[in-house]
FIKEKE-613078 format. One record per residue (C-alpha): z, x, y; residue number from 1; residue in three letters. Coordinates in nm, 2 decimals. Layout:
pz / px / py / n / res
Z / X / Y / NUM / Ala
...
END
This chain:
pz / px / py / n / res
9.84 / -3.55 / 11.82 / 1 / Met
9.76 / -3.37 / 11.50 / 2 / Ala
9.58 / -3.08 / 11.67 / 3 / Asn
9.84 / -3.02 / 11.94 / 4 / Ala
10.01 / -2.68 / 11.93 / 5 / Pro
10.38 / -2.70 / 11.85 / 6 / Asn
10.48 / -2.40 / 12.05 / 7 / Asn
10.51 / -2.40 / 12.43 / 8 / Arg
10.48 / -2.10 / 12.64 / 9 / Arg
10.66 / -1.94 / 12.93 / 10 / Thr
10.47 / -1.85 / 13.25 / 11 / Asp
10.61 / -1.64 / 13.53 / 12 / Thr
10.51 / -1.52 / 13.87 / 13 / Ala
10.69 / -1.31 / 14.13 / 14 / Ser
10.63 / -1.21 / 14.49 / 15 / Lys
10.82 / -1.00 / 14.75 / 16 / Met
10.86 / -1.22 / 15.06 / 17 / Ile
10.97 / -1.09 / 15.40 / 18 / Lys
11.23 / -1.36 / 15.45 / 19 / Ala
11.60 / -1.39 / 15.37 / 20 / Ser
11.72 / -1.58 / 15.06 / 21 / Pro
11.88 / -1.83 / 15.29 / 22 / Gln
11.55 / -1.91 / 15.46 / 23 / Thr
11.37 / -1.95 / 15.13 / 24 / Ile
11.64 / -2.17 / 14.98 / 25 / Tyr
11.65 / -2.39 / 15.29 / 26 / Gln
11.27 / -2.42 / 15.27 / 27 / Ser
11.31 / -2.55 / 14.91 / 28 / Phe
11.58 / -2.81 / 14.96 / 29 / Ile
11.43 / -2.96 / 15.28 / 30 / Asn
11.16 / -3.21 / 15.17 / 31 / Pro
10.94 / -3.18 / 15.48 / 32 / Glu
10.94 / -2.80 / 15.44 / 33 / Ala
10.88 / -2.82 / 15.06 / 34 / Leu
10.58 / -3.05 / 15.08 / 35 / Val
10.42 / -2.82 / 15.34 / 36 / Ser
10.42 / -2.50 / 15.11 / 37 / Trp
10.46 / -2.62 / 14.75 / 38 / Leu
10.11 / -2.76 / 14.68 / 39 / Pro
9.88 / -2.48 / 14.56 / 40 / Pro
9.55 / -2.41 / 14.75 / 41 / Lys
9.32 / -2.71 / 14.72 / 42 / Gly
9.60 / -2.96 / 14.70 / 43 / Met
9.82 / -3.17 / 14.93 / 44 / Ser
10.15 / -3.33 / 14.85 / 45 / Gly
10.36 / -3.63 / 14.92 / 46 / Cys
10.73 / -3.66 / 14.83 / 47 / Ile
10.82 / -4.01 / 14.71 / 48 / Asp
11.19 / -3.94 / 14.64 / 49 / Lys
11.41 / -3.63 / 14.70 / 50 / Phe
11.78 / -3.58 / 14.62 / 51 / Glu
11.85 / -3.21 / 14.66 / 52 / Pro
12.18 / -3.19 / 14.47 / 53 / Cys
12.27 / -3.10 / 14.11 / 54 / Glu
12.17 / -3.40 / 13.90 / 55 / Gly
11.96 / -3.53 / 14.18 / 56 / Gly
11.60 / -3.64 / 14.11 / 57 / Thr
11.27 / -3.62 / 14.29 / 58 / Tyr
10.92 / -3.75 / 14.26 / 59 / Arg
10.62 / -3.57 / 14.41 / 60 / Ile
10.25 / -3.66 / 14.41 / 61 / Thr
10.00 / -3.37 / 14.44 / 62 / Leu
9.65 / -3.47 / 14.53 / 63 / Thr
9.35 / -3.24 / 14.46 / 64 / Tyr
9.14 / -3.20 / 14.77 / 65 / Glu
8.85 / -3.06 / 14.56 / 66 / Val
8.68 / -3.21 / 14.26 / 67 / Asp
8.94 / -3.15 / 13.99 / 68 / His
9.07 / -3.38 / 13.72 / 69 / Pro
9.44 / -3.47 / 13.76 / 70 / Gly
9.70 / -3.52 / 13.50 / 71 / Lys
9.81 / -3.86 / 13.62 / 72 / Thr
9.50 / -4.01 / 13.77 / 73 / Ser
9.15 / -3.91 / 13.86 / 74 / Glu
9.27 / -3.66 / 14.12 / 75 / Asn
9.65 / -3.66 / 14.12 / 76 / Thr
9.94 / -3.50 / 13.95 / 77 / Asp
10.27 / -3.70 / 13.97 / 78 / Val
10.58 / -3.50 / 13.87 / 79 / Ala
10.93 / -3.63 / 13.82 / 80 / Arg
11.20 / -3.38 / 13.84 / 81 / Gly
11.57 / -3.33 / 13.81 / 82 / Lys
11.78 / -3.06 / 13.97 / 83 / Phe
11.98 / -2.90 / 13.69 / 84 / Leu
12.13 / -2.62 / 13.90 / 85 / Glu
12.13 / -2.54 / 14.27 / 86 / Leu
12.30 / -2.21 / 14.37 / 87 / Val
12.25 / -2.17 / 14.74 / 88 / Pro
12.04 / -1.86 / 14.83 / 89 / Asp
12.02 / -1.75 / 14.46 / 90 / Lys
11.88 / -1.99 / 14.21 / 91 / Arg
11.71 / -2.33 / 14.17 / 92 / Ile
11.67 / -2.47 / 13.82 / 93 / Val
11.49 / -2.80 / 13.76 / 94 / Gln
11.34 / -3.00 / 13.48 / 95 / Ser
10.99 / -3.14 / 13.54 / 96 / Ile
10.79 / -3.40 / 13.36 / 97 / Glu
10.43 / -3.51 / 13.45 / 98 / Phe
10.34 / -3.87 / 13.46 / 99 / Asp
10.05 / -3.87 / 13.22 / 100 / Ser
9.92 / -4.07 / 12.93 / 101 / Glu
9.77 / -3.75 / 12.78 / 102 / Asp
10.01 / -3.59 / 12.53 / 103 / Pro
9.88 / -3.25 / 12.63 / 104 / Ala
10.09 / -3.28 / 12.95 / 105 / Phe
10.39 / -3.45 / 12.80 / 106 / Ser
10.74 / -3.31 / 12.76 / 107 / Gly
11.00 / -3.15 / 12.98 / 108 / Glu
10.92 / -2.82 / 13.15 / 109 / Met
11.21 / -2.62 / 13.29 / 110 / Val
11.13 / -2.43 / 13.61 / 111 / Gln
11.36 / -2.16 / 13.75 / 112 / Lys
11.33 / -2.01 / 14.10 / 113 / Trp
11.53 / -1.69 / 14.13 / 114 / Leu
11.59 / -1.54 / 14.48 / 115 / Leu
11.68 / -1.17 / 14.47 / 116 / Glu
11.76 / -1.00 / 14.80 / 117 / Pro
11.60 / -0.66 / 14.87 / 118 / Thr
11.58 / -0.43 / 15.16 / 119 / Ser
11.23 / -0.58 / 15.23 / 120 / Glu
11.34 / -0.94 / 15.21 / 121 / Gly
11.36 / -1.15 / 14.89 / 122 / Thr
11.19 / -1.11 / 14.56 / 123 / Lys
11.11 / -1.46 / 14.45 / 124 / Val
11.05 / -1.52 / 14.08 / 125 / Thr
10.93 / -1.84 / 13.92 / 126 / Ile
10.99 / -1.89 / 13.54 / 127 / Ile
10.84 / -2.19 / 13.38 / 128 / Cys
10.96 / -2.26 / 13.03 / 129 / Glu
10.81 / -2.51 / 12.78 / 130 / Asn
10.48 / -2.53 / 12.97 / 131 / Val
10.28 / -2.83 / 12.84 / 132 / Pro
10.00 / -2.69 / 12.63 / 133 / Trp
9.74 / -2.89 / 12.83 / 134 / Gly
9.80 / -2.67 / 13.14 / 135 / Ile
9.57 / -2.37 / 13.11 / 136 / Gln
9.75 / -2.04 / 13.15 / 137 / Lys
9.49 / -1.91 / 13.40 / 138 / Glu
9.51 / -2.22 / 13.61 / 139 / Asp
9.89 / -2.22 / 13.60 / 140 / His
9.91 / -1.85 / 13.70 / 141 / Asp
9.67 / -1.91 / 13.99 / 142 / Glu
9.87 / -2.21 / 14.10 / 143 / Gly
10.20 / -2.03 / 14.09 / 144 / Leu
10.07 / -1.74 / 14.29 / 145 / Met
9.91 / -1.97 / 14.54 / 146 / Ser
10.25 / -2.15 / 14.59 / 147 / Thr
10.43 / -1.82 / 14.64 / 148 / Leu
10.16 / -1.71 / 14.89 / 149 / Glu
10.22 / -2.04 / 15.08 / 150 / Asn
10.60 / -1.99 / 15.06 / 151 / Leu
10.56 / -1.64 / 15.21 / 152 / Ala
10.34 / -1.77 / 15.50 / 153 / Ile
10.58 / -2.05 / 15.57 / 154 / Phe
10.90 / -1.85 / 15.56 / 155 / Thr
10.78 / -1.53 / 15.71 / 156 / Glu
10.69 / -1.73 / 16.02 / 157 / Asp
11.05 / -1.85 / 16.04 / 158 / Lys
11.20 / -1.49 / 16.07 / 159 / Gln
END
């Protein structure tokens, strides 16, 4: 696409969560738990494939519950991912590609989840590198914070 920007950006979000790194990590590698908190507000999810090991892959379908265009179909985003690194209770690194015919959403995005223990619980930081240019920064920031809020609600109830 001639008008497509060549540079990709990095988006980040962090939240202090009153849960242990172990609880948060387990909530990430358990597919039933993950699908209950990962979808941002206004979306629901379905995990089609999930292999939580280094080199393992997954496929998740997120469906918009509100009128919002999806990347894959009219109201869905389908993402294929690969776990690049799983360090229990510390770090999760994955590559993600959206199933989309639109070049604005093509390419591999690397997403890192960092779990830092603190006296209050765990500081969770998400770093998304090489974000497809079709994903609006404001929308992505809002979605990342919504996911972190969901994670906090889900894991703080487990303490």
